[in-house]
N, C-alpha and C positions, 0 to 999 in steps of 0.2 A: 504494500500500500504506500502511495506517495501523496504527501500533502504539501501544498505551497502556502507559506505564511507571508502575507502582503501587508505592509505598513505604509501609511500615507505620511503627509507632511508633518514635520517637526518630531516625528517619533524617534529620529536619530538623536534628539536632544533630551531623551529621557534621563532623569537624574539632574538635569540642568534646568529644564523648563518647568516652572511651577511645581516644585517638589511637594508642596502642600496638597496638591491635587493628584499628581501622578507618581509620587513617591521618589525615593532617592536611588533606586536601582537604575542602571544604565541600559541602553539598548543591547549592549553585549551581554549584560546579566540576563535580560529577557531571552535572547536567542539561546544562551547556554541552558537556561531553565527549560525551554521548550525542547531543545535537543535531548536533554536528559530524559524527559518524559517520553519523547518519541522513541528513544532507544529502549526504554522500559516496555513500551507497547509494541515494539518491532515495526515501527513506522519510519519510512524514509521521509525526511523533511528538508525543504529548501526555503530560504529566506530572501525576501526582496523588500527594499524600502526606497521610496523616492518622495521628493517634495513636488514632483511634477505629475499632473493628472494623466497626460498622455502616456507616460512611462508606466503608470499603474494599469492603464487599459492594456498596454502591450504585455505586461506581466500576466494579466488574466488570460489574454489570448494565447500566450506562450504555454500556460498551464494546459490548455486544450490540446495543443499540438504535442506536448510532452506526455499526454495520457495521464495527467494528474488526477487522482481519485477524489481529492477534496481541497478546498481553499478555506483558509482562515484569513479574514481581512479586517483590518482596522483602518478604515478610510480617513480617519482623523477629521480634519476640517472639511474634506470633500464629502463626508457623510451628508452634510446639509446643503450641498450645492451641485453635486455631480450626477446628472442624468447619464453621462457617458459611462461611469462606473456601473450604474444600474443596467444599462443596455449591454455592457460587456459580460456581466455575470449572467444575464438572461441568455445571451447568445451562446455561451460555452456550455451551459447546462450542467455544470459541475456542482455537486453539493457544496454550499458555501455557508460559513458561519461568520456573522458580523460580531466583532468584539470591540468593546470600549473599556478602557481601564477605569474611567470614572462613569458615573451615571448621567448621561446627557440630559435626561428628563428632569434632573434635579438642579440643572444649571440654567443659563440664560435661555430665554424663550426660543431664540433662533436655533438652539441646539436640540430642540425637541423633535425636529423634522429629520427623518432619515430617508433619503431617496433610495438607497440600496436595499433597505430592509425587506421590501416586498419580494425581492429575488432570492432572499436567503432562507435556508432551512431553519435557522435559529439566530437569535441575538442574545449575546451575553454582555451585560453592562454592569458596571459598578462593583465588580469582583476583583479589581486590581489586576496585577499580572497573572494571577491564578486563573482569570477568565480565559486566557489563551490555552491553559492546560485543560480546562473544562471543554473548550471547543475541540481540542485535539482528541480527547476521549470520546466526545460525542460523534465526531466524524469517523473515528476508528470503529466504534460500535455500529454506526449506520452503514458504512460501506461494507463492512464484513458480513452483514446480515443478508 
């Protein structure tokens, strides 16, 4: 089983950007944590992060051509603005889980809207970095059934 973990803008600044919201763990800490869980589950995992919307669309499409079994995506700010990411997830038809470290619904009103959510099998929000591990386990269980 192969899963692609896609992170959007400013996720490379974990540990620096608003640690009171996102915590002090770095992006490398996050990928190490996910990799350890993937190893435990026997899942192959790839990581992609970009601050550019088109590159995120390209990564979603690449997942299709690479025969990826599942996608975990934190579109970050593009959650609230990107129809392009929604369309890309719909187009590839790969089971996708939307993840947010914080709970966007408890923040500013503009963060309550998720364009990508309707194309996702599940959304995990407000569980910190652990949300990525929950998404990985969910995809692992779903795809293997």
